[in-house]
N, CA, C and O of each residue as an XYZ file, in Angstrom:
780
protein
N     -27.739    -13.432    132.554
C     -26.134    -13.703    132.851
C     -25.985    -14.670    134.110
O     -26.517    -14.483    135.204
N     -25.274    -15.597    133.802
C     -24.842    -16.638    134.974
C     -23.610    -16.147    135.484
O     -22.835    -15.562    134.727
N     -23.342    -16.320    136.694
C     -21.913    -15.949    137.416
C     -21.179    -17.080    137.382
O     -21.808    -18.095    137.683
N     -19.884    -17.234    137.071
C     -19.055    -18.465    137.045
C     -17.880    -18.039    137.940
O     -17.323    -16.946    137.832
N     -17.548    -18.989    138.834
C     -16.419    -18.700    139.811
C     -15.340    -19.815    139.246
O     -15.617    -21.009    139.135
N     -13.997    -19.201    138.890
C     -12.890    -20.202    138.592
C     -11.848    -19.986    139.680
O     -11.209    -18.949    139.857
N     -11.766    -21.147    140.403
C     -10.654    -21.054    141.738
C      -9.525    -22.004    141.521
O      -9.728    -23.178    141.208
N      -8.353    -21.504    141.684
C      -7.244    -22.327    141.724
C      -7.232    -23.090    142.904
O      -7.585    -22.642    143.995
N      -6.793    -24.346    142.685
C      -6.470    -25.240    143.951
C      -5.537    -24.519    144.976
O      -4.723    -23.698    144.551
N      -5.623    -24.793    146.302
C      -4.615    -24.619    147.180
C      -3.140    -25.039    146.809
O      -2.787    -25.674    145.816
N      -2.334    -24.526    147.864
C      -0.900    -25.078    147.587
C      -0.615    -26.293    147.889
O      -1.122    -26.827    148.875
N       0.341    -26.997    146.994
C       0.946    -28.156    147.332
C       2.438    -28.074    147.505
O       3.073    -27.066    147.195
N       2.991    -29.179    148.017
C       4.492    -29.117    148.324
C       5.071    -28.623    147.123
O       5.935    -27.749    147.202
N       4.639    -29.151    145.814
C       5.278    -28.631    144.379
C       5.369    -27.252    144.249
O       6.324    -26.633    143.781
N       4.079    -26.692    144.789
C       4.082    -25.145    144.442
C       4.926    -24.560    145.490
O       5.466    -23.539    145.065
N       5.199    -24.797    146.549
C       6.360    -24.461    147.531
C       7.476    -24.423    146.912
O       8.125    -23.381    147.006
N       8.023    -25.565    146.093
C       9.391    -25.744    145.604
C       9.341    -25.282    144.312
O      10.327    -25.495    143.607
N       8.212    -24.575    143.757
C       8.281    -23.848    142.313
C       8.473    -24.865    141.267
O       9.201    -24.687    140.291
N       7.747    -26.020    141.517
C       8.011    -27.261    140.412
C       6.929    -27.095    139.405
O       5.912    -26.443    139.642
N       7.187    -27.750    138.180
C       5.903    -27.917    137.372
C       5.205    -29.175    137.644
O       5.609    -30.290    137.314
N       3.981    -28.873    138.357
C       3.132    -30.037    138.889
C       2.004    -29.977    137.841
O       1.196    -29.050    137.895
N       1.920    -30.861    136.954
C       0.901    -30.932    135.829
C      -0.087    -32.054    136.029
O      -0.483    -32.429    137.132
N      -0.386    -32.467    135.077
C      -1.506    -33.653    135.066
C      -0.898    -34.942    135.340
O      -1.708    -35.868    135.373
N       0.499    -35.290    135.576
C       0.928    -36.432    135.915
C       1.236    -36.607    137.450
O       1.557    -37.706    137.902
N       1.135    -35.552    138.184
C       1.670    -35.650    139.516
C       0.575    -35.359    140.147
O       0.107    -34.235    139.962
N      -0.051    -36.209    140.973
C      -1.279    -36.195    141.975
C      -1.055    -35.710    143.381
O      -1.348    -36.441    144.327
N      -0.559    -34.536    143.558
C      -0.250    -34.340    144.807
C      -1.480    -33.897    145.636
O      -2.500    -33.499    145.073
N      -1.383    -33.963    146.822
C      -2.308    -33.414    147.935
C      -1.795    -32.096    148.151
O      -0.753    -31.654    147.667
N      -2.683    -31.425    148.997
C      -2.462    -30.195    149.568
C      -1.338    -30.122    150.526
O      -1.146    -31.137    151.196
N      -0.564    -29.112    150.714
C       0.572    -29.057    151.991
C      -0.377    -28.360    153.053
O      -1.424    -27.766    152.795
N       0.137    -28.533    154.165
C      -0.627    -28.128    155.393
C      -0.801    -26.593    155.432
O      -1.816    -26.134    155.956
N       0.205    -25.716    154.866
C       0.043    -24.285    154.869
C      -1.007    -23.944    153.733
O      -1.654    -22.901    153.836
N      -1.203    -24.814    152.622
C      -2.167    -24.717    151.724
C      -3.796    -25.014    152.103
O      -4.812    -24.508    151.627
N      -3.637    -25.975    153.087
C      -4.949    -26.274    153.972
C      -5.466    -25.192    154.790
O      -6.639    -24.822    154.843
N      -4.279    -24.632    155.543
C      -4.645    -23.643    156.477
C      -5.198    -22.225    155.664
O      -6.244    -21.686    156.023
N      -4.497    -21.770    154.699
C      -4.988    -20.615    153.886
C      -6.532    -21.021    153.208
O      -7.416    -20.168    153.131
N      -6.701    -22.219    152.803
C      -8.027    -22.239    152.174
C      -9.038    -22.251    153.395
O     -10.183    -21.830    153.231
N      -8.658    -22.682    154.485
C      -9.696    -22.490    155.795
C      -9.938    -20.952    156.255
O     -10.996    -20.468    156.659
N      -8.781    -20.359    156.102
C      -9.063    -18.918    156.364
C      -9.830    -18.243    155.020
O     -10.444    -17.197    155.226
N      -9.823    -18.705    153.881
C     -10.543    -18.133    152.751
C     -11.910    -18.499    153.032
O     -12.753    -17.612    152.897
N     -12.302    -19.710    153.419
C     -13.481    -20.051    153.875
C     -14.309    -19.143    154.754
O     -15.392    -18.602    154.532
N     -13.445    -19.116    155.905
C     -13.906    -18.511    156.813
C     -14.196    -16.843    156.535
O     -14.959    -16.147    157.205
N     -13.494    -16.460    155.530
C     -13.691    -14.932    155.251
C     -14.971    -14.795    154.112
O     -15.351    -13.730    153.625
N     -15.450    -15.950    153.863
C     -16.562    -15.808    152.870
C     -16.323    -15.405    151.596
O     -17.210    -14.750    151.049
N     -15.197    -15.677    150.922
C     -14.723    -15.090    149.594
C     -15.736    -15.834    148.467
O     -16.060    -15.236    147.441
N     -16.071    -16.816    148.683
C     -16.835    -17.502    147.614
C     -18.339    -17.759    148.406
O     -18.548    -17.753    149.619
N     -19.255    -17.972    147.350
C     -20.760    -18.184    147.947
C     -20.801    -19.592    148.114
O     -20.023    -20.386    147.584
N     -21.875    -19.905    148.980
C     -22.174    -21.377    149.057
C     -22.687    -22.040    147.743
O     -23.235    -21.326    146.903
N     -22.558    -23.151    147.567
C     -23.075    -23.876    146.442
C     -23.335    -25.287    146.638
O     -22.811    -25.932    147.546
N     -24.146    -25.771    145.786
C     -24.521    -27.164    145.960
C     -23.568    -28.342    145.254
O     -23.380    -29.505    145.612
N     -23.034    -27.591    144.107
C     -22.286    -28.390    143.165
C     -20.992    -27.669    142.866
O     -21.011    -26.447    142.720
N     -19.849    -28.368    142.763
C     -18.581    -27.844    142.415
C     -18.023    -28.677    141.350
O     -17.830    -29.874    141.566
N     -17.694    -28.043    139.994
C     -17.084    -28.750    139.012
C     -15.409    -28.994    139.320
O     -14.801    -27.942    139.518
N     -14.749    -30.009    139.374
C     -13.366    -30.045    139.791
C     -12.551    -30.907    138.619
O     -13.055    -31.699    137.823
N     -11.513    -30.628    138.707
C     -10.474    -31.480    137.897
C     -10.371    -32.759    138.717
O     -10.779    -32.850    139.875
N      -9.856    -33.632    138.101
C      -9.620    -35.042    138.684
C      -8.641    -35.190    139.840
O      -8.684    -36.046    140.724
N      -7.664    -34.116    139.673
C      -6.505    -34.216    140.547
C      -6.846    -33.811    141.949
O      -7.631    -32.888    142.165
N      -6.201    -34.566    143.005
C      -6.397    -34.640    144.234
C      -6.327    -33.187    144.897
O      -7.028    -32.938    145.878
N      -5.502    -32.269    144.367
C      -5.276    -31.189    144.994
C      -6.576    -30.290    144.697
O      -6.956    -29.433    145.496
N      -7.196    -30.546    143.536
C      -8.427    -29.742    143.565
C      -9.782    -30.351    144.209
O     -10.746    -29.615    144.422
N      -9.805    -31.666    144.493
C     -10.942    -32.242    144.998
C     -10.725    -31.916    146.534
O     -11.734    -31.721    147.211
N      -9.504    -31.846    147.116
C      -9.212    -31.359    148.456
C      -9.419    -30.006    148.707
O      -9.670    -29.643    149.856
N      -9.338    -29.094    147.655
C      -9.550    -27.605    147.780
C     -11.070    -27.514    147.918
O     -11.587    -26.888    148.844
N     -11.828    -28.199    146.907
C     -13.309    -28.156    146.974
C     -13.827    -28.521    148.418
O     -14.702    -27.896    149.017
N     -13.187    -29.571    148.861
C     -13.738    -30.102    149.930
C     -13.433    -29.253    151.131
O     -14.109    -29.476    152.135
N     -12.572    -28.370    151.178
C     -12.328    -27.384    152.257
C     -13.267    -26.102    152.028
O     -13.866    -25.589    152.974
N     -13.354    -25.653    150.816
C     -14.109    -24.463    150.446
C     -15.558    -24.719    150.433
O     -16.379    -23.943    150.922
N     -15.836    -25.800    149.875
C     -17.384    -26.116    149.898
C     -17.705    -27.548    150.334
O     -17.994    -28.415    149.509
N     -17.647    -27.769    151.626
C     -17.784    -28.998    152.379
C     -19.095    -29.856    151.910
O     -19.169    -31.064    151.686
N     -19.918    -29.038    151.847
C     -21.544    -29.777    151.706
C     -21.590    -29.919    150.100
O     -22.577    -30.512    149.665
N     -20.685    -29.470    149.204
C     -21.305    -29.365    147.802
C     -20.808    -30.797    147.184
O     -19.798    -31.414    147.521
N     -21.743    -31.159    146.225
C     -21.232    -32.530    145.269
C     -20.223    -32.093    144.440
O     -20.328    -31.073    143.758
N     -19.245    -32.807    144.457
C     -18.284    -32.636    143.129
C     -18.365    -33.484    142.044
O     -18.476    -34.708    142.118
N     -18.305    -32.792    140.984
C     -18.543    -33.241    139.545
C     -17.076    -33.307    139.044
O     -16.477    -32.236    138.951
N     -16.492    -34.357    138.742
C     -15.204    -34.431    137.962
C     -15.091    -34.267    136.715
O     -15.793    -34.982    136.000
N     -14.301    -33.412    136.166
C     -14.397    -33.031    134.704
C     -12.834    -33.378    134.345
O     -11.867    -32.652    134.579
N     -12.827    -34.780    133.665
C     -11.318    -35.023    133.289
C     -10.591    -34.170    132.513
O      -9.394    -34.013    132.754
N     -11.177    -33.543    131.537
C     -10.280    -32.584    130.528
C      -9.979    -31.164    131.353
O      -9.430    -30.251    130.737
N     -10.287    -31.017    132.530
C      -9.905    -29.689    133.100
C      -8.534    -30.123    133.958
O      -8.027    -29.258    134.673
N      -8.064    -31.153    133.910
C      -6.817    -31.469    134.364
C      -5.667    -30.562    133.829
O      -5.733    -30.017    132.727
N      -4.532    -30.428    134.741
C      -3.577    -29.348    134.316
C      -2.843    -29.866    133.047
O      -3.079    -31.001    132.633
N      -2.039    -29.126    132.484
C      -1.303    -29.431    131.321
C      -0.181    -30.492    131.604
O       0.435    -30.518    132.670
N       0.048    -31.411    130.511
C       0.902    -32.668    130.685
C       2.322    -31.997    130.695
O       2.562    -31.511    129.590
N       3.136    -31.856    131.422
C       4.488    -31.262    131.227
C       5.479    -32.178    130.879
O       6.652    -31.815    130.788
N       5.072    -33.520    130.640
C       5.917    -34.415    130.092
C       7.183    -34.685    130.960
O       7.230    -35.115    132.112
N       8.243    -34.310    130.085
C       9.686    -34.755    130.720
C      10.027    -33.605    131.802
O      10.887    -33.883    132.637
N       9.482    -32.473    131.843
C       9.523    -31.377    132.761
C       8.856    -31.515    133.941
O       9.162    -30.812    134.904
N       7.725    -32.570    134.014
C       6.970    -32.773    135.304
C       7.901    -33.009    136.366
O       8.931    -33.681    136.304
N       7.334    -32.254    137.561
C       7.865    -32.145    138.761
C       9.379    -31.862    138.958
O      10.066    -32.393    139.832
N       9.799    -30.997    138.076
C      11.131    -30.339    137.962
C      10.932    -28.893    138.090
O       9.888    -28.341    137.745
N      12.017    -28.242    138.627
C      11.848    -26.741    138.716
C      12.687    -26.193    137.597
O      13.442    -26.907    136.936
N      12.517    -24.789    137.386
C      13.628    -24.179    136.537
C      14.923    -24.366    136.918
O      15.762    -24.616    136.053
N      15.234    -24.286    138.089
C      16.886    -24.579    138.534
C      17.185    -25.849    138.115
O      18.269    -25.987    137.548
N      16.308    -27.049    138.295
C      16.610    -28.434    137.818
C      16.997    -28.455    136.436
O      17.919    -29.150    136.009
N      16.188    -27.581    135.643
C      16.461    -27.564    134.028
C      17.177    -26.473    133.493
O      17.241    -26.459    132.264
N      17.684    -25.637    134.048
C      18.167    -24.489    133.357
C      19.082    -24.619    132.291
O      19.122    -23.878    131.309
N      19.927    -25.732    132.551
C      20.977    -26.109    131.339
C      20.374    -27.353    130.410
O      21.100    -27.903    129.582
N      19.209    -27.689    130.580
C      18.586    -28.483    129.638
C      18.207    -28.055    128.232
O      17.528    -27.049    128.027
N      18.554    -28.655    127.499
C      18.541    -28.098    125.969
C      17.171    -28.033    125.448
O      16.789    -27.118    124.719
N      16.370    -29.098    125.862
C      15.059    -29.129    125.512
C      14.099    -28.156    126.151
O      13.164    -27.599    125.576
N      14.427    -28.033    127.331
C      13.722    -26.897    128.192
C      14.191    -25.599    127.742
O      13.360    -24.702    127.600
N      15.448    -25.381    127.495
C      15.840    -23.971    126.934
C      15.042    -23.693    125.488
O      14.681    -22.572    125.129
N      14.851    -24.828    124.787
C      14.179    -24.601    123.559
C      12.738    -24.216    123.704
O      12.233    -23.329    123.017
N      12.105    -24.880    124.586
C      10.616    -24.667    125.112
C      10.306    -23.106    125.403
O       9.412    -22.422    124.906
N      11.302    -22.727    126.355
C      11.363    -21.365    126.749
C      11.430    -20.327    125.841
O      10.793    -19.280    125.953
N      12.299    -20.637    124.813
C      12.476    -19.661    123.788
C      11.199    -19.621    122.818
O      11.223    -18.772    121.927
N      10.180    -20.396    122.908
C       9.107    -20.354    122.351
C       7.891    -19.551    123.036
O       6.730    -19.564    122.628
N       8.337    -18.909    124.060
C       7.370    -18.338    125.179
C       6.446    -19.520    125.807
O       5.259    -19.310    126.060
N       7.062    -20.763    126.039
C       6.142    -21.980    126.584
C       5.107    -22.305    125.588
O       4.131    -22.927    126.006
N       5.165    -21.926    124.090
C       4.000    -22.324    123.288
C       4.196    -23.466    122.820
O       3.226    -24.214    122.702
N       5.420    -23.876    122.454
C       5.789    -25.117    121.857
C       5.412    -26.533    122.476
O       4.785    -26.592    123.533
N       5.746    -27.484    121.900
C       5.211    -28.846    122.718
C       6.447    -29.098    123.759
O       7.611    -28.701    123.716
N       5.719    -29.952    124.761
C       6.780    -30.196    125.892
C       7.203    -31.611    125.476
O       6.356    -32.391    125.040
N       8.396    -31.936    125.591
C       8.783    -33.400    125.251
C       8.117    -34.390    125.967
O       8.274    -34.442    127.187
N       7.397    -35.184    125.392
C       6.744    -36.241    125.896
C       5.459    -35.750    126.732
O       4.993    -36.397    127.671
N       4.936    -34.502    126.263
C       3.822    -33.851    126.997
C       3.050    -33.020    126.027
O       3.084    -33.162    124.805
N       2.320    -32.099    126.718
C       1.390    -31.214    125.760
C       2.042    -29.874    125.347
O       2.969    -29.290    125.909
N       1.302    -29.489    124.158
C       1.697    -28.029    123.833
C       0.667    -27.084    124.314
O      -0.425    -27.572    124.606
N       0.832    -25.861    124.438
C      -0.130    -25.080    125.090
C      -1.405    -24.805    124.143
O      -2.515    -24.725    124.668
N      -1.273    -24.679    122.925
C      -2.592    -24.803    121.997
C      -3.340    -26.070    122.341
O      -4.485    -25.863    122.745
N      -3.053    -27.020    122.292
C      -3.661    -28.339    122.592
C      -4.362    -28.279    123.839
O      -5.566    -28.523    123.920
N      -3.479    -27.890    125.038
C      -4.091    -27.839    126.297
C      -5.163    -26.855    126.380
O      -6.156    -27.192    127.024
N      -5.141    -25.637    125.815
C      -6.073    -24.788    125.893
C      -7.310    -25.135    125.136
O      -8.377    -24.639    125.498
N      -7.264    -25.897    124.177
C      -8.223    -26.140    123.255
C      -9.075    -27.296    124.209
O     -10.305    -27.276    124.225
N      -8.350    -28.226    124.942
C      -8.984    -29.420    125.608
C      -9.666    -28.686    126.971
O     -10.751    -29.124    127.351
N      -9.143    -27.765    127.578
C      -9.732    -27.017    128.509
C     -10.976    -26.354    128.325
O     -11.958    -26.567    129.035
N     -10.941    -25.565    127.391
C     -12.153    -24.626    126.693
C     -13.150    -25.432    126.372
O     -14.307    -25.224    126.737
N     -12.782    -26.434    125.654
C     -13.985    -27.379    125.151
C     -14.600    -28.104    126.469
O     -15.794    -28.402    126.431
N     -14.002    -28.339    127.385
C     -14.555    -29.064    128.462
C     -15.389    -28.177    129.164
O     -16.383    -28.651    129.712
N     -15.132    -26.834    129.253
C     -15.989    -25.818    129.650
C     -17.207    -25.702    128.879
O     -18.335    -25.808    129.361
N     -16.907    -25.456    127.519
C     -17.984    -25.379    126.595
C     -19.132    -26.476    126.840
O     -20.332    -26.214    126.927
N     -18.535    -27.789    126.939
C     -19.482    -28.841    126.875
C     -20.326    -28.729    128.095
O     -21.517    -28.995    127.931
N     -19.891    -28.346    129.431
C     -20.628    -28.247    130.358
C     -21.538    -27.039    130.299
O     -22.633    -27.128    130.855
N     -21.220    -25.987    129.720
C     -22.025    -24.717    129.641
C     -23.170    -25.144    128.602
O     -24.333    -24.782    128.774
N     -22.821    -25.844    127.640
C     -23.919    -26.160    126.678
C     -25.112    -26.969    127.234
O     -26.293    -26.878    126.899
N     -24.470    -27.894    128.285
C     -25.689    -28.740    129.013
C     -26.554    -27.687    129.936
O     -27.716    -27.990    130.207
N     -26.005    -26.468    130.415
C     -26.765    -25.740    131.285
C     -28.033    -25.108    130.616
O     -29.072    -24.923    131.249
N     -27.862    -24.762    129.177
C     -28.962    -24.459    128.494
C     -30.281    -25.576    128.362
O     -31.423    -25.197    128.098
N     -30.002    -26.661    128.537
C     -30.852    -27.751    128.566
C     -31.479    -27.974    129.774
O     -32.610    -28.454    129.858
N     -30.719    -27.612    130.819
C     -31.467    -27.756    132.201
C     -32.244    -26.664    132.848
O     -32.654    -25.682    132.228
N     -32.419    -26.860    134.046
C     -32.859    -25.731    134.710
C     -32.116    -24.448    134.881
O     -30.891    -24.567    134.907
N     -32.628    -23.191    135.008
C     -32.051    -22.058    134.847
C     -31.162    -22.139    136.177
O     -31.624    -22.446    137.276
N     -29.910    -21.843    135.942
C     -28.904    -21.800    136.985
C     -28.464    -20.336    137.051
O     -28.379    -19.644    136.036
N     -28.143    -19.816    138.479
C     -27.633    -18.480    138.502
C     -26.229    -18.434    138.695
O     -25.702    -17.325    138.603
N     -25.342    -19.664    139.007
C     -24.070    -19.702    139.391
C     -23.381    -21.048    138.964
O     -24.056    -22.076    138.899
N     -22.015    -21.044    138.667
C     -21.375    -22.414    138.726
C     -20.028    -22.070    139.330
O     -19.535    -20.943    139.290
N     -19.502    -23.082    139.867
C     -18.130    -23.070    140.534
C     -17.262    -24.126    140.099
O     -17.541    -25.320    140.215
N     -15.975    -23.573    139.489
C     -15.073    -24.512    139.254
C     -13.779    -24.456    139.969
O     -13.194    -23.386    140.136
N     -13.321    -25.589    140.394
C     -12.036    -25.723    141.342
C     -11.135    -26.606    140.505
O     -11.262    -27.824    140.380
N     -10.110    -25.759    139.887
C      -9.369    -26.298    138.835
C      -7.783    -25.799    139.006
O      -7.350    -25.465    140.108
N      -7.136    -25.789    138.051
C      -5.784    -25.183    138.037
C      -5.332    -24.127    137.466
O      -5.983    -23.644    136.540
N      -4.169    -23.554    137.868
C      -3.824    -22.154    137.290
C      -3.787    -22.237    135.773
O      -4.292    -21.344    135.092
N      -3.214    -23.266    135.253
C      -3.171    -23.287    133.828
C      -4.527    -23.641    133.187
O      -4.650    -23.428    131.981
N      -5.355    -24.059    133.746
C      -6.765    -24.469    133.132
C      -7.671    -23.202    133.213
O      -8.616    -22.970    132.459
N      -7.216    -22.376    134.296
C      -8.060    -21.098    134.632
C      -7.401    -20.098    133.190
O      -8.142    -19.402    132.497
N      -6.260    -20.195    133.016
C      -5.607    -19.202    132.052
C      -6.023    -19.698    130.657
O      -6.346    -18.905    129.773
N      -6.008    -20.932    130.496
C      -6.438    -21.424    129.318
C      -7.897    -21.037    128.811
O      -8.110    -20.647    127.663
N      -8.767    -21.168    129.675
C     -10.202    -20.969    129.510
C     -10.361    -19.458    129.353
O     -10.903    -19.087    128.313
N      -9.972    -18.538    130.223
C     -10.153    -17.098    130.154
C      -9.344    -16.572    128.959
O      -9.856    -15.651    128.323
N      -8.404    -16.939    128.655
C      -7.710    -16.397    127.637
C      -8.423    -16.616    126.253
O      -8.128    -15.940    125.267
N      -9.355    -17.577    126.242
C      -9.873    -18.220    125.117
C     -11.297    -17.553    125.017
O     -11.805    -17.307    123.923
N     -11.832    -17.311    126.056
C     -13.085    -17.029    126.050
C     -13.697    -15.501    126.577
O     -14.895    -15.226    126.518
N     -12.704    -14.622    127.071
C     -12.690    -13.349    127.437
C     -12.183    -12.508    126.473
O     -11.042    -12.727    126.067
N     -12.973    -11.357    125.921
C     -12.395    -10.476    124.878
C     -11.575     -9.465    125.651
O     -12.107     -8.610    126.359
N     -10.194     -9.590    125.490
C      -9.246     -8.647    126.443
C      -7.852     -8.720    125.541
O      -7.477     -9.550    124.713
N      -7.269     -7.550    126.029
C      -5.855     -7.546    125.881
C      -4.933     -8.379    126.590
O      -3.746     -8.522    126.299
N      -5.600     -8.969    127.619
C      -4.656     -9.758    128.438
C      -4.125    -10.947    127.787
O      -4.888    -11.521    127.010
N      -2.852    -11.466    127.976
C      -2.341    -12.558    127.374
C      -2.746    -13.858    128.223
O      -3.498    -13.652    129.175
N      -2.262    -15.386    127.942
C      -2.631    -16.323    128.590
C      -1.991    -16.152    130.010
O      -2.672    -16.382    131.009
N      -0.672    -15.744    130.106
C      -0.024    -15.733    131.411
C      -0.515    -14.651    132.332
O      -0.195    -14.631    133.521
N      -1.381    -13.649    131.713
C      -1.765    -12.519    132.665
C      -2.908    -12.947    133.285
O      -3.314    -12.224    134.194
N      -3.523    -13.923    133.032
C      -4.744    -14.598    133.767
C      -4.212    -15.407    134.894
O      -5.049    -16.089    135.484
N      -3.131    -15.455    135.258
C      -2.526    -16.337    136.518
C      -3.522    -15.794    137.734
O      -4.068    -14.702    137.892
N      -3.531    -16.956    138.492
C      -4.437    -16.741    139.849
C      -3.524    -17.409    140.710
O      -2.941    -18.448    140.400
N      -3.382    -16.723    141.949
C      -2.837    -17.123    143.284
C      -3.586    -18.496    143.689
O      -4.762    -18.721    143.401
N      -2.675    -19.460    144.456
C      -3.309    -20.561    145.007
C      -4.622    -20.226    146.118
O      -4.486    -19.543    147.133
N      -5.785    -20.811    145.715
C      -7.177    -20.536    146.527
C      -7.729    -19.396    145.971
O      -8.737    -19.012    146.565
N      -7.334    -18.633    144.871
C      -7.874    -17.380    144.376
C      -8.440    -17.530    142.770
O      -8.131    -18.506    142.087
N      -8.981    -16.844    142.454
C      -9.368    -16.911    140.918
C     -10.093    -15.601    140.539
O      -9.691    -14.511    140.948
N     -11.199    -15.746    139.727
C     -11.843    -14.896    139.145
C     -13.346    -15.198    139.008
O     -13.656    -16.341    138.670
N     -14.424    -14.179    139.264
C     -15.677    -14.117    139.167
C     -15.935    -13.820    137.816
O     -15.376    -12.798    137.419
N     -16.638    -14.441    136.982
C     -16.900    -13.918    135.508
C     -18.620    -14.151    135.457
O     -19.288    -14.825    136.241
N     -19.114    -13.334    134.222
C     -20.210    -13.708    133.737
C     -20.300    -14.209    132.476
O     -19.561    -13.784    131.588
N     -21.342    -15.301    132.227
C     -21.366    -16.068    131.154
C     -22.810    -15.782    130.580
O     -23.822    -15.932    131.265
N     -22.822    -15.365    129.285
C     -24.124    -14.981    128.388
C     -24.597    -16.252    127.728
O     -25.735    -16.320    127.266
N     -23.746    -17.264    127.673
C     -24.137    -18.324    126.717
C     -23.231    -18.383    125.608
O     -23.225    -19.408    124.926
N     -22.378    -17.323    125.297
C     -21.458    -17.371    124.357
C     -20.129    -16.951    124.717
O     -19.185    -17.579    124.239
N     -19.897    -15.892    125.559
C     -18.475    -15.729    126.041
C     -18.634    -15.103    127.383
O     -19.636    -14.483    127.739
N     -17.546    -15.318    128.115
C     -17.174    -14.769    129.462
C     -16.897    -13.341    129.625
O     -16.296    -12.801    128.696
N     -17.216    -12.654    130.608
C     -16.908    -11.291    130.776
C     -16.290    -11.364    132.216
O     -16.882    -12.005    133.085
N     -15.161    -10.748    132.473
C     -14.514    -10.374    133.768
C     -15.421     -9.666    134.682
O     -15.898     -8.599    134.296
N     -15.727    -10.133    135.871
C     -16.540     -9.268    136.859
C     -15.568     -8.837    137.885
O     -15.525     -7.643    138.182
N     -14.742     -9.736    138.488
C     -13.995     -9.430    139.649
C     -12.802    -10.509    139.604
O     -12.984    -11.633    139.135
N     -11.544    -10.076    140.136
C     -10.384    -10.802    140.564
C     -10.678    -11.199    142.015
O     -11.185    -10.365    142.765
N     -10.416    -12.302    142.399
C     -10.750    -12.881    143.654
C      -9.620    -13.445    144.488
O      -9.856    -13.957    145.582
């Protein structure tokens, strides 16, 4: 059994303003986010690692640099956050009277986002990206752990797809800088610990 860490990136200005920051807005971490990650690193919440799989977005790469400063970063394009299309970089308050936004909310956020992605396509993209990497592990040297620094949505997509559980997609939410430790047996993930 291999140990997998899924870690959500640190806070960004958009997170502080409760905006939809997806795959189009390439924000850096805010100062509070950097400080929180430094505290997490000092607390040794995560193990040392030589390699970290990251989303191409700056907030994930910066998070990995703080938490794992000596690790090689391997960018995984398809682990970027959902494309929020017309809702990108807007908050609920900005759009509460928007007809298309209200229609999307009425689908429990399952339907397509105007000029963006729908949850099912996003989930398939992220899960397949994880499986593509996992399939390569069986061809290489034995590994005992892997670390992913990605987005909240990416984590929810992968875990809701690959862990047998009654938990629904949104119940796999992780706070910034936190996430999950899972076991991987080559076919499915099992939850070991919330971090």
